[in-house]
C-alpha atoms as a printed R data frame, in Angstrom:
   type eleno elety resid chain resno      x      y       z
1  ATOM     1    CA   MET     A     1 31.830 63.835  -8.842
2  ATOM     2    CA   LEU     A     2 34.487 61.115  -9.609
3  ATOM     3    CA   LEU     A     3 34.310 57.516  -8.746
4  ATOM     4    CA   HIS     A     4 37.050 55.203  -8.387
5  ATOM     5    CA   LEU     A     5 36.236 51.775 -10.348
6  ATOM     6    CA   PRO     A     6 39.334 49.660 -10.609
7  ATOM     7    CA   ASP     A     7 37.806 46.685 -11.553
8  ATOM     8    CA   GLY     A     8 35.932 48.292 -14.780
9  ATOM     9    CA   TYR     A     9 32.741 50.391 -15.419
10 ATOM    10    CA   THR     A    10 30.227 47.780 -15.879
11 ATOM    11    CA   PRO     A    11 26.743 48.897 -15.129
12 ATOM    12    CA   GLU     A    12 26.538 46.760 -11.838
13 ATOM    13    CA   LEU     A    13 29.874 48.389 -10.856
14 ATOM    14    CA   VAL     A    14 28.722 51.775 -11.806
15 ATOM    15    CA   ARG     A    15 25.463 51.517  -9.744
16 ATOM    16    CA   ASP     A    16 27.067 50.633  -6.501
17 ATOM    17    CA   ALA     A    17 29.830 52.946  -6.511
18 ATOM    18    CA   LEU     A    18 27.550 56.144  -7.668
19 ATOM    19    CA   ALA     A    19 24.601 55.162  -5.311
20 ATOM    20    CA   ALA     A    20 27.488 55.090  -2.158
21 ATOM    21    CA   LYS     A    21 28.843 58.317  -3.429
22 ATOM    22    CA   ILE     A    22 25.742 60.203  -3.808
23 ATOM    23    CA   LYS     A    23 24.864 59.170  -0.123
24 ATOM    24    CA   THR     A    24 28.074 60.811   1.130
25 ATOM    25    CA   LEU     A    25 27.181 64.255  -0.359
26 ATOM    26    CA   PRO     A    26 25.279 66.907   1.270
27 ATOM    27    CA   GLU     A    27 21.463 67.159   1.033
28 ATOM    28    CA   VAL     A    28 21.640 70.186  -0.852
29 ATOM    29    CA   LEU     A    29 23.371 68.861  -3.819
30 ATOM    30    CA   ARG     A    30 21.496 65.524  -3.960
31 ATOM    31    CA   ALA     A    31 18.329 67.164  -5.841
32 ATOM    32    CA   SER     A    32 19.229 65.257  -9.026
33 ATOM    33    CA   LEU     A    33 21.842 63.859 -11.219
34 ATOM    34    CA   THR     A    34 22.160 64.434 -15.136
35 ATOM    35    CA   TRP     A    35 24.074 61.926 -17.208
36 ATOM    36    CA   ASP     A    36 24.669 61.411 -20.977
37 ATOM    37    CA   GLN     A    37 23.552 58.494 -22.606
38 ATOM    38    CA   GLY     A    38 26.583 56.274 -21.455
39 ATOM    39    CA   PRO     A    39 25.885 52.229 -21.104
40 ATOM    40    CA   GLU     A    40 27.444 52.281 -17.798
41 ATOM    41    CA   MET     A    41 24.172 53.693 -16.626
42 ATOM    42    CA   GLY     A    42 22.374 50.842 -17.580
43 ATOM    43    CA   LYS     A    43 21.152 50.144 -13.887
44 ATOM    44    CA   TRP     A    44 19.866 53.687 -13.287
45 ATOM    45    CA   LYS     A    45 16.733 52.853 -11.877
46 ATOM    46    CA   GLN     A    46 18.482 51.188  -9.008
47 ATOM    47    CA   VAL     A    47 20.884 53.936  -8.348
48 ATOM    48    CA   SER     A    48 17.632 56.095  -8.213
49 ATOM    49    CA   VAL     A    49 16.119 53.900  -5.478
50 ATOM    50    CA   ASP     A    50 19.468 53.225  -3.576
51 ATOM    51    CA   ALA     A    51 20.544 56.924  -3.360
52 ATOM    52    CA   ASP     A    52 17.171 58.419  -3.391
53 ATOM    53    CA   ILE     A    53 17.697 60.755  -6.155
54 ATOM    54    CA   ASP     A    54 16.023 61.815  -9.427
55 ATOM    55    CA   ILE     A    55 18.085 60.874 -12.564
56 ATOM    56    CA   TYR     A    56 17.867 62.846 -15.889
57 ATOM    57    CA   PHE     A    57 19.192 62.021 -18.974
58 ATOM    58    CA   CYS     A    58 20.662 64.425 -21.815
59 ATOM    59    CA   ASP     A    59 19.150 64.336 -24.977
60 ATOM    60    CA   PRO     A    60 21.588 62.870 -27.823
61 ATOM    61    CA   HIS     A    61 23.629 65.649 -29.437
62 ATOM    62    CA   ALA     A    62 22.879 68.200 -26.792
63 ATOM    63    CA   PRO     A    63 26.175 68.970 -25.419
64 ATOM    64    CA   TRP     A    64 24.547 72.103 -23.238
65 ATOM    65    CA   GLN     A    65 22.721 69.543 -21.295
66 ATOM    66    CA   ARG     A    66 25.755 67.992 -19.644
67 ATOM    67    CA   ALA     A    67 27.629 69.310 -16.583
68 ATOM    68    CA   THR     A    68 29.330 72.346 -16.536
69 ATOM    69    CA   ASN     A    69 32.709 70.941 -15.692
70 ATOM    70    CA   GLU     A    70 32.248 68.570 -19.016
71 ATOM    71    CA   ASN     A    71 31.261 71.544 -21.112
72 ATOM    72    CA   THR     A    72 34.110 73.600 -19.874
73 ATOM    73    CA   VAL     A    73 36.771 70.918 -20.463
74 ATOM    74    CA   SER     A    74 35.280 70.319 -24.074
75 ATOM    75    CA   LEU     A    75 35.732 74.319 -24.657
76 ATOM    76    CA   GLY     A    76 39.156 74.310 -23.515
77 ATOM    77    CA   VAL     A    77 40.244 71.598 -25.599
78 ATOM    78    CA   ALA     A    78 38.565 72.917 -28.547
79 ATOM    79    CA   ARG     A    79 40.388 76.557 -27.685
80 ATOM    80    CA   LEU     A    80 43.600 75.044 -26.878
81 ATOM    81    CA   GLY     A    81 44.211 71.819 -28.636
82 ATOM    82    CA   TRP     A    82 44.958 69.024 -26.812
83 ATOM    83    CA   SER     A    83 47.581 65.931 -27.392
84 ATOM    84    CA   GLY     A    84 45.682 63.243 -25.566
85 ATOM    85    CA   ARG     A    85 48.123 63.726 -22.722
86 ATOM    86    CA   LEU     A    86 47.183 65.389 -19.351
87 ATOM    87    CA   VAL     A    87 48.633 68.706 -20.212
88 ATOM    88    CA   PRO     A    88 47.862 70.941 -23.245
89 ATOM    89    CA   ALA     A    89 49.688 70.496 -26.492
90 ATOM    90    CA   ALA     A    90 52.564 72.802 -27.181
């Protein structure tokens, strides 16, 4: 799930955008949310209430607990190499 945050990613801005986005998802996809330890989720309790969703946090240094897409990207970067651009390094 991607959020448009043109004004930054403070905990308050993330809270409002995330709660609104979660409410647009089909019920079957709204069972829970797993997040890493980022400071942008400082208002996670309010997101949980506003979006009526359970929120869990990954343990530090436990990448297998992160979302599938995050692990897939990491594996691709490690295998293919990445220059920091949006295309693989040549």
